[in-house]
Structures are given as structure tokens and as C-alpha cells.
gemmi code that builds the backbone of each chain (N, CA, C; Angstrom):
import gemmi

chains = {
    "A": [
        ("ASP", (2.219, -10.686, 2.691), (1.349, -10.133, 3.764), (0.343, -10.528, 4.064)),
        ("ALA", (-0.460, -11.057, 5.773), (-1.363, -11.261, 5.920), (-2.508, -10.416, 5.818)),
        ("LYS", (-3.909, -11.019, 5.146), (-4.387, -11.152, 4.714), (-5.768, -9.887, 5.608)),
        ("THR", (-6.420, -9.165, 5.273), (-6.973, -8.996, 6.129), (-8.876, -8.611, 5.296)),
        ("THR", (-9.906, -8.569, 5.630), (-11.602, -8.471, 5.211), (-12.419, -7.862, 6.085)),
        ("GLN", (-12.701, -6.751, 5.018), (-13.453, -5.416, 5.692), (-14.405, -5.720, 5.006)),
        ("PRO", (-15.634, -5.381, 5.344), (-16.976, -5.421, 4.776), (-16.633, -4.309, 3.459)),
        ("ASN", (-17.186, -4.562, 2.602), (-17.246, -3.361, 1.114), (-18.007, -2.218, 1.344)),
        ("SER", (-18.699, -1.810, 1.722), (-19.516, -0.801, 2.273), (-19.578, -0.190, 3.688)),
        ("MET", (-19.916, 0.674, 4.035), (-21.061, 0.851, 5.353), (-21.377, 2.467, 5.434)),
        ("GLU", (-22.703, 2.242, 5.887), (-23.410, 3.789, 5.694), (-23.639, 4.043, 7.339)),
        ("SER", (-23.431, 5.316, 7.787), (-23.451, 6.003, 9.160), (-24.947, 7.619, 8.744)),
        ("ASN", (-24.772, 8.207, 9.992), (-25.597, 8.678, 9.727), (-24.367, 10.001, 10.287)),
        ("GLU", (-24.528, 10.792, 9.972), (-23.534, 12.495, 10.323), (-24.044, 12.256, 11.525)),
        ("GLU", (-22.327, 12.884, 12.816), (-22.688, 13.188, 14.503), (-22.679, 11.606, 14.900)),
        ("GLU", (-22.840, 10.805, 14.323), (-22.847, 9.749, 14.878), (-21.492, 8.806, 15.427)),
        ("PRO", (-21.345, 7.882, 15.717), (-19.999, 7.001, 15.785), (-19.957, 5.683, 14.899)),
        ("VAL", (-18.904, 6.041, 13.996), (-19.248, 4.837, 12.815), (-17.557, 3.475, 13.741)),
        ("HIS", (-18.508, 2.246, 13.309), (-17.567, 0.994, 13.983), (-17.118, 0.143, 12.374)),
        ("LEU", (-16.151, 0.727, 12.390), (-15.401, -0.139, 10.901), (-14.585, -1.089, 11.731)),
        ("PRO", (-15.285, -2.592, 10.852), (-14.216, -3.857, 11.268), (-13.354, -4.109, 10.461)),
        ("CYS", (-12.397, -4.558, 10.816), (-11.511, -5.245, 10.003), (-11.288, -7.232, 10.993)),
        ("ASN", (-11.616, -7.955, 9.725), (-11.413, -8.837, 10.283), (-9.568, -9.224, 9.805)),
        ("HIS", (-8.430, -10.302, 10.395), (-6.734, -10.435, 9.923), (-6.959, -11.134, 10.855)),
        ("SER", (-7.493, -12.420, 10.385), (-7.101, -13.979, 11.707), (-6.340, -14.831, 11.202)),
        ("THR", (-5.042, -14.389, 9.983), (-3.687, -14.791, 9.780), (-3.065, -14.082, 10.913)),
        ("ILE", (-3.259, -13.292, 11.403), (-2.256, -12.246, 11.389), (-1.125, -12.540, 12.323)),
        ("SER", (0.434, -12.598, 12.793), (1.162, -13.094, 12.967), (1.562, -11.971, 14.211)),
        ("GLY", (2.133, -12.665, 14.821), (2.738, -12.132, 16.644), (2.961, -10.729, 16.525)),
        ("THR", (4.006, -10.309, 15.046), (4.368, -9.436, 14.677), (4.214, -8.452, 14.144)),
        ("ASP", (2.790, -8.377, 13.361), (1.629, -7.841, 12.778), (1.418, -6.643, 13.666)),
        ("TYR", (1.647, -5.810, 12.871), (0.768, -3.911, 13.540), (-0.107, -3.590, 12.499)),
        ("ILE", (-1.356, -3.829, 13.146), (-2.605, -3.227, 12.307), (-2.386, -1.762, 12.205)),
        ("HIS", (-2.560, -1.362, 10.642), (-2.633, -0.005, 10.391), (-3.726, 0.197, 9.843)),
        ("TRP", (-4.294, 1.851, 9.622), (-5.282, 2.143, 9.007), (-5.631, 3.271, 8.483)),
        ("TYR", (-6.139, 3.193, 7.015), (-5.432, 4.650, 6.116), (-6.882, 5.021, 5.655)),
        ("ARG", (-6.507, 6.109, 5.307), (-8.140, 6.171, 4.483), (-7.528, 6.942, 2.675)),
        ("GLN", (-8.904, 7.248, 2.151), (-8.610, 7.579, 1.004), (-9.880, 8.355, 0.332)),
        ("LEU", (-10.040, 9.730, 0.615), (-10.950, 10.620, 0.322), (-11.215, 10.517, -1.056)),
        ("PRO", (-12.208, 10.554, -1.525), (-12.295, 10.423, -3.110), (-11.066, 11.966, -3.660)),
        ("SER", (-10.837, 11.399, -4.781), (-10.046, 12.218, -5.577), (-8.049, 12.333, -5.040)),
        ("GLN", (-7.990, 11.491, -3.912), (-6.629, 11.782, -2.769), (-6.482, 11.094, -2.569)),
        ("GLY", (-5.426, 11.567, -2.366), (-4.261, 9.894, -1.722), (-4.730, 9.622, -0.421)),
        ("PRO", (-4.356, 8.210, -0.118), (-4.234, 7.924, 1.253), (-3.750, 9.159, 2.208)),
        ("GLU", (-4.256, 9.115, 3.625), (-3.764, 9.641, 4.337), (-3.835, 8.361, 5.777)),
        ("TYR", (-2.945, 8.677, 5.885), (-2.395, 7.591, 7.878), (-3.681, 7.807, 9.016)),
        ("VAL", (-4.447, 6.960, 9.202), (-5.664, 7.489, 10.055), (-4.646, 6.354, 11.606)),
        ("ILE", (-4.535, 5.925, 12.012), (-3.874, 5.347, 13.313), (-3.078, 4.132, 12.999)),
        ("HIS", (-2.106, 3.362, 14.338), (-2.132, 1.983, 13.949), (-2.066, 1.519, 15.318)),
        ("GLY", (-1.930, 0.122, 15.506), (-1.584, -0.739, 17.008), (-1.285, -1.673, 16.570)),
        ("LEU", (-0.657, -2.219, 18.196), (-0.031, -4.070, 18.354), (-1.096, -4.265, 18.897)),
        ("THR", (-1.226, -4.076, 20.149), (-2.404, -4.947, 21.023), (-2.755, -4.127, 21.802)),
        ("SER", (-2.414, -3.180, 22.250), (-3.598, -2.253, 23.149), (-4.231, -1.376, 22.478)),
        ("ASN", (-5.546, -0.768, 22.834), (-6.527, 0.230, 22.119), (-5.456, 1.448, 22.039)),
        ("VAL", (-5.845, 2.185, 21.020), (-5.144, 3.396, 20.689), (-6.050, 4.316, 20.787)),
        ("ASN", (-5.664, 5.674, 20.959), (-6.569, 6.518, 20.754), (-5.180, 7.825, 20.175)),
        ("ASN", (-5.763, 8.418, 18.889), (-5.462, 9.974, 18.723), (-6.481, 10.695, 18.347)),
        ("ARG", (-6.389, 12.113, 17.780), (-7.380, 12.880, 17.359), (-8.283, 12.530, 16.199)),
        ("MET", (-8.106, 11.512, 15.703), (-9.057, 11.426, 14.845), (-9.825, 9.989, 14.819)),
        ("ALA", (-9.249, 8.914, 15.656), (-9.998, 7.941, 15.988), (-9.261, 6.383, 16.801)),
        ("SER", (-10.363, 6.219, 17.193), (-9.876, 5.224, 18.341), (-9.747, 3.606, 17.711)),
        ("LEU", (-8.631, 2.986, 17.893), (-8.614, 2.060, 17.407), (-8.439, 0.408, 18.751)),
        ("ALA", (-9.612, -0.447, 18.550), (-10.281, -1.310, 19.392), (-9.418, -2.429, 18.702)),
        ("ILE", (-8.635, -3.056, 19.755), (-7.799, -4.292, 18.908), (-8.834, -6.003, 19.964)),
        ("ALA", (-8.924, -7.207, 19.198), (-9.223, -8.261, 20.187), (-8.277, -8.723, 20.864)),
        ("GLU", (-8.521, -9.657, 22.468), (-7.674, -9.815, 23.023), (-6.724, -11.016, 21.768)),
        ("ASP", (-7.148, -11.525, 21.236), (-6.782, -12.558, 19.983), (-6.220, -12.258, 19.162)),
        ("ARG", (-6.012, -10.718, 18.956), (-5.298, -9.918, 17.832), (-6.493, -10.374, 15.692)),
        ("LYS", (-7.108, -11.386, 16.272), (-7.508, -11.845, 15.176), (-8.447, -10.771, 14.077)),
        ("SER", (-9.257, -9.490, 15.593), (-9.821, -8.443, 14.675), (-9.474, -7.497, 15.224)),
        ("SER", (-9.908, -6.489, 14.227), (-9.873, -4.533, 15.383), (-11.224, -4.269, 14.379)),
        ("THR", (-11.432, -2.871, 15.513), (-12.247, -2.042, 14.371), (-11.647, -0.475, 15.202)),
        ("LEU", (-11.513, 0.267, 13.748), (-11.597, 1.443, 14.068), (-12.752, 2.162, 13.903)),
        ("ILE", (-12.532, 3.112, 15.184), (-14.129, 4.004, 15.999), (-13.759, 5.597, 15.344)),
        ("LEU", (-14.785, 5.851, 14.411), (-14.823, 6.575, 14.773), (-16.180, 8.361, 15.740)),
        ("HIS", (-15.569, 8.619, 16.240), (-17.069, 8.888, 17.576), (-17.308, 9.711, 17.179)),
        ("ARG", (-17.384, 10.390, 16.744), (-18.839, 11.588, 15.414), (-18.351, 12.054, 14.340)),
        ("ALA", (-19.069, 10.781, 13.103), (-19.061, 11.190, 12.190), (-19.167, 12.507, 11.325)),
        ("THR", (-18.449, 13.057, 10.525), (-19.045, 14.207, 9.867), (-18.548, 13.844, 8.264)),
        ("LEU", (-19.258, 14.877, 7.734), (-19.238, 14.486, 5.736), (-17.630, 14.377, 5.584)),
        ("ARG", (-17.090, 14.676, 5.939), (-15.917, 15.214, 5.817), (-14.971, 13.703, 5.811)),
        ("ASP", (-15.521, 12.847, 6.653), (-15.189, 11.458, 6.798), (-15.744, 10.450, 5.586)),
        ("ALA", (-16.364, 10.608, 5.227), (-16.802, 9.608, 4.140), (-15.085, 9.293, 3.641)),
        ("ALA", (-15.188, 8.309, 2.960), (-13.804, 8.086, 2.361), (-13.444, 6.462, 2.576)),
        ("VAL", (-12.403, 5.761, 1.619), (-12.636, 4.340, 1.778), (-11.386, 3.872, 2.706)),
        ("TYR", (-11.614, 3.230, 3.945), (-10.604, 2.778, 4.691), (-9.815, 1.178, 4.619)),
        ("TYR", (-8.914, 1.269, 5.005), (-8.286, 0.037, 4.497), (-7.668, 0.149, 5.541)),
        ("CYS", (-7.530, -1.291, 5.851), (-7.457, -1.701, 7.293), (-5.392, -2.637, 6.826)),
        ("ILE", (-4.559, -1.970, 7.461), (-3.179, -2.441, 7.210), (-2.409, -3.872, 7.559)),
        ("LEU", (-1.643, -4.788, 7.535), (-1.167, -5.250, 8.599), (0.617, -5.703, 8.419)),
        ("ILE", (1.436, -4.800, 8.612), (2.377, -4.163, 8.958), (3.342, -5.227, 9.509)),
        ("PRO", (4.204, -5.947, 9.051), (5.614, -6.662, 9.940), (5.803, -5.669, 10.644)),
        ("SER", (6.489, -6.350, 11.811), (7.926, -5.737, 12.412), (9.468, -5.260, 11.314)),
        ("GLY", (9.601, -4.346, 11.894), (10.170, -3.609, 10.668), (10.053, -3.311, 8.868)),
        ("GLY", (8.524, -3.615, 9.005), (8.372, -3.106, 7.095), (7.956, -2.262, 7.337)),
        ("GLY", (8.727, -1.373, 7.453), (8.360, 0.196, 7.619), (8.970, 0.712, 5.875)),
        ("ALA", (9.656, 0.370, 6.425), (10.604, 0.432, 4.516), (9.642, -0.332, 3.456)),
        ("ASP", (8.648, -0.681, 3.567), (8.246, -1.782, 2.326), (6.998, -1.040, 2.042)),
        ("GLY", (6.254, -0.829, 0.856), (4.766, -0.072, -0.243), (4.218, -1.334, 0.968)),
        ("LEU", (3.010, -0.372, 0.756), (2.096, -0.582, 1.015), (0.814, -2.181, 0.389)),
        ("THR", (0.526, -2.485, 0.810), (-0.344, -3.532, -0.002), (-1.468, -3.003, 0.307)),
        ("PHE", (-2.735, -3.123, -0.206), (-3.574, -2.056, 0.095), (-4.736, -3.597, -0.273)),
        ("GLY", (-5.831, -3.755, 0.123), (-7.116, -4.579, 0.108), (-8.310, -3.660, -0.665)),
        ("LYS", (-9.507, -4.122, -0.747), (-10.643, -3.057, -1.116), (-10.540, -2.087, -0.943)),
        ("GLY", (-10.572, -2.525, 0.889), (-11.446, -1.269, 1.640), (-12.956, -1.289, 1.882)),
        ("THR", (-12.859, -0.566, 2.717), (-14.709, 0.019, 3.419), (-14.387, 1.217, 2.433)),
        ("HIS", (-15.763, 1.738, 2.298), (-16.079, 2.720, 1.878), (-17.219, 2.697, 2.509)),
        ("LEU", (-16.852, 4.669, 3.118), (-18.228, 4.848, 4.409), (-18.640, 5.958, 3.837)),
        ("ILE", (-20.060, 5.609, 4.045), (-21.119, 6.613, 3.500), (-21.405, 7.757, 4.649)),
        ("ILE", (-21.655, 8.660, 4.493), (-22.043, 9.197, 5.865), (-23.221, 9.799, 5.156)),
        ("GLN", (-24.346, 9.965, 5.913), (-25.524, 10.484, 5.249), (-25.355, 12.049, 6.449)),
        ("PRO", (-26.321, 13.071, 5.256), (-26.042, 13.793, 6.757), (-27.618, 14.215, 7.623)),
    ],
    "B": [
        ("GLY", (-0.205, 20.581, 7.053), (0.238, 21.047, 5.400), (0.883, 19.918, 4.887)),
        ("ALA", (0.550, 19.412, 3.424), (1.593, 18.312, 2.846), (2.509, 18.549, 2.894)),
        ("VAL", (3.005, 17.236, 3.106), (4.425, 16.603, 3.261), (4.476, 16.450, 2.329)),
        ("VAL", (4.199, 15.622, 1.349), (4.313, 15.042, -0.111), (3.915, 15.624, -0.884)),
        ("SER", (4.212, 16.220, -1.983), (4.075, 16.529, -3.245), (3.882, 15.697, -4.092)),
        ("GLN", (3.029, 16.573, -5.422), (3.044, 15.774, -6.497), (2.616, 16.593, -7.829)),
        ("HIS", (3.691, 16.733, -8.705), (3.652, 17.547, -9.959), (3.589, 17.119, -11.290)),
        ("PRO", (2.810, 17.150, -12.429), (1.410, 17.859, -11.815), (0.062, 16.935, -11.481)),
        ("SER", (-0.366, 17.737, -10.850), (-1.911, 17.131, -10.262), (-2.621, 16.385, -11.318)),
        ("ARG", (-3.183, 16.808, -12.692), (-3.340, 16.562, -13.643), (-2.667, 17.099, -15.051)),
        ("VAL", (-2.739, 15.543, -16.346), (-2.171, 15.888, -16.556), (-2.534, 14.729, -18.432)),
        ("ILE", (-2.849, 14.794, -19.486), (-3.606, 15.077, -20.673), (-2.714, 14.915, -21.764)),
        ("CYS", (-2.205, 13.857, -22.085), (-1.281, 13.651, -23.689), (-1.810, 12.211, -24.428)),
        ("LYS", (-1.148, 12.998, -25.703), (-1.532, 11.754, -26.364), (-1.096, 10.416, -26.912)),
        ("SER", (-1.737, 9.373, -27.357), (-1.148, 8.084, -27.246), (0.944, 8.054, -27.780)),
        ("GLY", (1.699, 7.130, -27.277), (2.592, 7.588, -28.160), (3.968, 8.539, -27.328)),
        ("THR", (3.308, 9.496, -26.398), (3.856, 10.238, -25.843), (4.280, 9.925, -24.492)),
        ("SER", (5.841, 11.009, -23.696), (6.222, 10.350, -22.524), (6.165, 11.557, -21.422)),
        ("VAL", (5.167, 10.914, -20.294), (5.267, 12.168, -19.395), (5.960, 11.748, -18.038)),
        ("LYS", (6.032, 12.945, -18.044), (7.085, 12.669, -16.250), (6.219, 13.480, -15.092)),
        ("ILE", (6.062, 12.647, -13.938), (5.587, 12.893, -12.365), (6.263, 13.149, -11.737)),
        ("GLU", (6.647, 14.297, -11.172), (7.142, 14.118, -9.872), (6.562, 13.752, -8.345)),
        ("CYS", (7.383, 13.473, -7.606), (7.033, 13.583, -6.307), (8.289, 14.472, -5.343)),
        ("ARG", (7.582, 14.585, -4.397), (8.959, 15.329, -3.368), (8.608, 15.279, -2.347)),
        ("SER", (9.288, 15.401, -1.180), (9.095, 15.210, 0.255), (9.370, 16.634, 0.835)),
        ("LEU", (9.274, 17.291, 1.713), (9.000, 18.195, 2.125), (9.449, 18.095, 3.562)),
        ("ASP", (9.947, 18.477, 3.345), (10.865, 18.728, 5.447), (11.321, 17.621, 5.458)),
        ("PHE", (11.365, 16.872, 4.716), (12.088, 15.577, 5.440), (13.088, 15.117, 4.251)),
        ("GLN", (14.155, 14.457, 4.258), (14.679, 12.989, 3.333), (13.958, 12.011, 3.070)),
        ("ALA", (14.016, 11.241, 1.847), (12.702, 10.128, 2.238), (14.598, 9.105, 1.265)),
        ("THR", (15.090, 8.535, 1.318), (15.567, 7.838, 0.434), (14.725, 6.544, -0.048)),
        ("THR", (13.897, 6.215, 0.654), (13.335, 5.382, 0.067), (12.257, 6.046, -0.760)),
        ("MET", (11.267, 5.950, -1.552), (9.536, 5.937, -2.569), (9.188, 5.220, -2.709)),
        ("PHE", (8.110, 5.496, -2.980), (6.806, 4.322, -3.754), (5.596, 5.086, -4.328)),
        ("TRP", (6.346, 3.866, -5.793), (4.835, 4.173, -6.290), (3.429, 3.701, -6.105)),
        ("TYR", (2.592, 4.366, -6.958), (1.357, 3.529, -6.560), (0.377, 3.202, -8.183)),
        ("ARG", (-0.085, 2.898, -8.354), (-0.988, 2.805, -9.894), (-2.551, 2.433, -8.716)),
        ("GLN", (-3.200, 3.756, -9.492), (-4.937, 3.149, -8.613), (-6.175, 3.547, -10.047)),
        ("PHE", (-6.345, 2.454, -10.869), (-7.202, 2.675, -11.765), (-9.453, 3.014, -10.967)),
        ("PRO", (-9.731, 3.222, -11.955), (-10.957, 3.854, -11.627), (-12.273, 2.937, -10.647)),
        ("LYS", (-12.514, 2.926, -9.091), (-13.186, 2.427, -8.271), (-12.442, 0.890, -7.902)),
        ("LYS", (-10.913, 1.099, -8.135), (-9.977, -0.094, -7.520), (-9.356, 0.680, -6.419)),
        ("SER", (-8.792, -0.836, -6.235), (-7.673, -0.534, -5.178), (-6.120, 0.104, -5.542)),
        ("LEU", (-4.841, 1.143, -4.614), (-3.831, 0.807, -4.764), (-3.736, 0.300, -5.381)),
        ("MET", (-2.010, 0.131, -6.377), (-1.720, -1.123, -6.267), (0.116, -0.512, -6.108)),
        ("LEU", (0.425, -1.270, -5.422), (2.101, -0.868, -5.807), (2.838, -1.016, -6.879)),
        ("MET", (3.587, -0.347, -7.755), (4.338, -0.431, -8.682), (5.857, -0.763, -8.745)),
        ("ALA", (6.710, 0.199, -7.549), (7.824, -0.130, -7.299), (7.954, 0.433, -6.012)),
        ("THR", (9.223, 0.302, -5.415), (10.451, 1.285, -4.765), (11.260, 1.432, -5.215)),
        ("SER", (11.071, 3.433, -4.995), (12.398, 4.104, -5.740), (13.318, 4.090, -4.352)),
        ("ASN", (14.691, 3.677, -4.944), (15.940, 3.941, -4.098), (16.204, 5.050, -4.078)),
        ("GLU", (17.487, 6.107, -3.780), (18.353, 7.275, -3.699), (18.735, 6.287, -4.155)),
        ("GLY", (19.828, 7.095, -5.118), (20.677, 6.454, -5.249), (21.356, 5.030, -6.266)),
        ("SER", (19.956, 4.197, -5.983), (20.265, 2.889, -6.790), (19.072, 2.893, -8.015)),
        ("LYS", (19.094, 1.383, -8.382), (17.977, 1.697, -9.250), (16.601, 0.889, -8.509)),
        ("ALA", (15.397, 1.105, -9.227), (14.180, 1.209, -9.113), (14.295, -0.378, -8.738)),
        ("THR", (12.922, -0.659, -7.813), (12.680, -2.294, -7.372), (10.946, -1.803, -8.000)),
        ("TYR", (11.063, -2.968, -8.866), (9.103, -3.317, -10.000), (9.079, -4.436, -8.912)),
        ("GLU", (7.913, -4.135, -9.274), (6.969, -5.637, -8.635), (6.131, -6.196, -9.799)),
        ("GLN", (5.975, -7.409, -9.711), (5.713, -7.808, -10.706), (5.041, -7.502, -11.944)),
        ("GLY", (5.195, -7.526, -12.944), (4.226, -7.754, -14.163), (4.139, -5.836, -14.216)),
        ("VAL", (5.437, -5.266, -13.695), (5.710, -3.439, -13.821), (6.909, -3.601, -14.687)),
        ("GLU", (5.958, -3.049, -15.823), (7.533, -3.398, -17.263), (8.485, -1.786, -17.269)),
        ("LYS", (9.974, -2.243, -16.447), (10.693, -0.943, -16.129), (11.002, -0.402, -17.048)),
        ("ASP", (11.005, 0.155, -18.205), (11.435, 0.043, -19.124), (10.186, 0.655, -19.615)),
        ("LYS", (9.149, 0.853, -19.369), (8.137, 1.826, -20.133), (7.723, 2.196, -18.170)),
        ("PHE", (8.020, 2.333, -17.374), (7.458, 3.009, -16.114), (9.005, 3.335, -15.601)),
        ("LEU", (9.558, 4.477, -15.818), (11.034, 5.093, -16.163), (11.173, 5.409, -14.554)),
        ("ILE", (11.696, 5.435, -13.647), (12.106, 5.709, -11.963), (12.852, 6.888, -12.091)),
        ("ASN", (13.346, 7.322, -11.673), (14.597, 8.015, -11.307), (14.240, 8.874, -9.973)),
        ("HIS", (15.751, 8.088, -8.672), (15.402, 9.090, -7.480), (16.834, 9.734, -7.216)),
        ("ALA", (16.724, 11.051, -8.064), (18.141, 12.248, -8.090), (18.648, 12.473, -7.425)),
        ("SER", (17.574, 12.441, -5.797), (17.735, 13.009, -4.535), (17.297, 13.608, -3.685)),
        ("LEU", (17.026, 12.797, -1.944), (17.023, 12.858, -0.942), (15.239, 13.297, -1.177)),
        ("THR", (14.822, 14.234, -1.832), (13.725, 14.801, -1.846), (12.851, 14.269, -2.925)),
        ("LEU", (13.468, 14.238, -3.929), (12.703, 13.817, -5.476), (12.990, 12.821, -5.998)),
        ("SER", (11.128, 11.948, -6.157), (11.854, 11.045, -7.198), (10.849, 11.642, -8.311)),
        ("THR", (11.338, 10.835, -9.250), (10.476, 11.349, -10.671), (9.764, 9.697, -11.120)),
        ("LEU", (8.525, 10.058, -11.547), (8.745, 8.416, -12.812), (7.335, 8.959, -14.089)),
        ("THR", (8.615, 8.611, -15.092), (8.415, 9.157, -16.240), (7.278, 7.743, -17.219)),
        ("VAL", (6.307, 7.655, -17.799), (6.010, 7.454, -18.294), (5.782, 7.046, -19.775)),
        ("THR", (6.811, 6.139, -20.205), (7.152, 6.191, -21.492), (6.224, 5.612, -22.639)),
        ("SER", (6.194, 5.956, -23.949), (5.022, 5.537, -24.765), (3.692, 5.356, -24.763)),
        ("ALA", (3.400, 6.271, -23.691), (1.910, 6.042, -23.089), (0.991, 5.502, -23.702)),
        ("HIS", (-0.274, 5.052, -23.749), (-1.000, 4.123, -24.610), (-2.236, 4.536, -23.648)),
        ("PRO", (-3.545, 4.630, -24.216), (-4.615, 5.004, -23.188), (-5.113, 4.252, -21.739)),
        ("GLU", (-4.263, 2.464, -22.048), (-4.481, 1.796, -21.140), (-4.130, 2.528, -19.962)),
        ("ASP", (-3.232, 3.054, -20.299), (-2.155, 4.206, -19.265), (-2.557, 4.820, -18.074)),
        ("SER", (-3.758, 5.412, -18.751), (-4.442, 6.258, -17.792), (-4.949, 5.582, -16.307)),
        ("SER", (-4.780, 6.622, -15.591), (-4.762, 6.160, -14.246), (-4.253, 7.035, -12.878)),
        ("PHE", (-4.202, 6.758, -11.968), (-4.019, 7.935, -11.219), (-2.894, 7.071, -10.314)),
        ("TYR", (-1.851, 7.992, -10.154), (-0.404, 7.605, -10.451), (-0.634, 8.241, -8.923)),
        ("ILE", (0.286, 7.543, -7.722), (0.258, 8.308, -6.698), (1.217, 7.705, -5.813)),
        ("CYS", (2.202, 8.544, -4.814), (3.955, 8.470, -4.727), (3.476, 8.091, -2.598)),
        ("SER", (4.443, 7.994, -1.914), (4.321, 8.124, -0.943), (6.023, 8.086, -0.531)),
        ("ALA", (6.163, 7.864, 0.686), (7.723, 8.363, 1.720), (7.554, 7.663, 2.982)),
        ("PRO", (8.122, 6.659, 3.795), (8.355, 6.829, 4.443), (8.393, 7.833, 5.591)),
        ("ARG", (7.328, 8.241, 6.946), (8.104, 9.205, 7.930), (8.872, 9.065, 8.519)),
        ("PRO", (9.775, 9.426, 8.877), (11.067, 9.482, 9.121), (10.728, 9.466, 11.156)),
        ("PRO", (11.793, 9.006, 12.013), (12.568, 7.522, 11.875), (11.861, 6.508, 12.121)),
        ("SER", (10.656, 6.295, 11.711), (10.855, 4.778, 12.280), (10.143, 4.417, 10.259)),
        ("GLY", (9.112, 5.151, 10.111), (8.820, 4.622, 9.079), (8.334, 4.105, 8.431)),
        ("TYR", (7.241, 3.642, 9.559), (5.383, 2.962, 9.643), (4.816, 3.441, 9.155)),
        ("GLU", (4.449, 5.059, 8.732), (3.797, 5.940, 8.669), (3.918, 6.077, 7.662)),
        ("GLN", (2.894, 6.586, 6.313), (3.877, 6.362, 5.187), (3.103, 7.516, 4.936)),
        ("TYR", (3.399, 8.435, 4.287), (3.339, 10.228, 3.948), (2.687, 9.828, 2.180)),
        ("PHE", (1.511, 10.305, 1.846), (1.287, 10.316, 0.284), (1.040, 11.355, -0.323)),
        ("GLY", (1.254, 11.032, -1.311), (1.202, 12.804, -2.310), (-0.258, 12.766, -2.559)),
        ("PRO", (-0.464, 14.169, -3.198), (-1.830, 14.220, -3.535), (-2.953, 13.148, -5.043)),
        ("GLY", (-1.754, 12.877, -5.381), (-1.581, 12.330, -6.605), (-1.964, 12.668, -7.830)),
        ("THR", (-1.224, 12.544, -9.431), (-1.391, 12.337, -9.893), (-2.740, 11.377, -10.991)),
        ("ARG", (-3.480, 12.799, -12.472), (-4.532, 11.829, -12.987), (-3.674, 12.022, -14.244)),
        ("LEU", (-3.706, 11.324, -14.816), (-2.271, 10.363, -15.947), (-4.525, 10.453, -17.164)),
        ("THR", (-4.078, 11.143, -17.835), (-5.409, 10.878, -19.545), (-4.680, 10.337, -20.121)),
        ("VAL", (-4.326, 9.521, -21.162), (-3.845, 9.239, -22.803), (-4.581, 9.525, -23.442)),
        ("THR", (-5.093, 10.312, -24.529), (-6.146, 9.926, -25.180), (-5.940, 9.751, -27.090)),
    ],
}
model = gemmi.Model(1)
for chain_id, residues in chains.items():
    chain = gemmi.Chain(chain_id)
    for i, (resn, *xyz) in enumerate(residues, 1):
        res = gemmi.Residue()
        res.name, res.seqid = resn, gemmi.SeqId(i, " ")
        for name, pos in zip(("N", "CA", "C"), xyz):
            atom = gemmi.Atom()
            atom.name, atom.element = name, gemmi.Element(name[0])
            atom.pos, atom.b_iso = gemmi.Position(*pos), 0.0
            res.add_atom(atom)
        chain.add_residue(res)
    model.add_chain(chain)
structure = gemmi.Structure()
structure.add_model(model)
structure.setup_entities()
């Protein structure tokens, strides 16, 4: 699996936007960019995924660089419940039947 | 609501005993499920792929005789930690691909195992 690089931790204030970066310079043309998050003492949960175009859903937005070598997960208005470890994972096309390879992720701290 | 459940949520056992953890998909069938292990302040590590009707596939370094996996039905996979030791204490998490594409994984809430 192509490697991703994320900052170990980030801190933000409640009700402010949060931009979580992910570098994936060795991404292949058919790799999808997935984001999962893990709240304390829980299993991970899916957040969003994309291939080339920016994506929006009820949880977040995903901005993908034109060269696809980096992406940014955007939480538009962070709440205390968004405090979690966020994982950026590359999944090859057709790789939906494979287990996920988790990196270290970014520990997001939200200050009230 | 939860789409993948695990039971028990936490278990404490004595060294040398075996512990069974169940992973169930709710409202959908899963021919494949995955088992992960997570040590404190570490990331999840894939242990094995559970296949309904066939043998599980284990990741390198995971002992198949120690971590027995049985995928008896399309909604249930079990992980049995045999002859558990304190170093097996960990957070065990299962997942199942969301149908139909399988791209999104549904994760269970995890099982906290403590071996004394």
C-alpha cells in the first residue's frame, strides 16, 4: 500500500474549522483516498473518501490536490465530539475486499 | 445505529485460559470480516481476514494456532485467543465491508481484553 504522512497531532478551538493534511506523494492513479477517525475507546468510523474531485458529506469535506499527492480533510465547525485520531488511508481500486493498513494518524485535540 | 457489533465489550481472564470474541454484522451479510489488534496509544494492526466457509488468512507474524478464527455464518465471525497471556492484553476490533462495493468498512466497537 502507498504510504501516507500525517502530523502526529493538531489542536483547534471549538466551533472553528479544522484542516487536517495528508501527504501521499507515491499515490498511484487508481488509489482512492479514504479518511477514518477513531474516537477514544471505540472502533474507527468512516468519514469520507475521494479519487480526484473534492467531496462533501454531512461529516466533512475532502479537498484533493490537483496532482493528488496530498489531500486535506476539512471539518467545517469542530465540536468537542470531533476529538479523535484521524487516519488517511489509500485504498487501490478493487481493494474493497482487503483489510485496511492504518498509519499513526493525527490526534485532533479540540479546546472548548 | 451500530451495524457491526462485538461481544463482549470487555473481558478479564486468567493467564492460560481461552477467550472467544464475537463479531456480528447487523442487517447485512459479510462473507469477509477483518480482525485488528490495537495496543495502547498505537495504531490498529490487521491480524487476519475471516472468510465465510473457508480458512482465515493471517497476516505475517500472527500465530494462527493462537488466534483461532471461525466464520460460521454470513453474519458472525469469532476470534478465540487460546492460552492467553498478559502480552495478549489488547483492544480487539473487527470490521466488515459495507455492501455492495465494500469500499467503506464498518467497524465494531471493540473488545478490551485484559489477561491477568
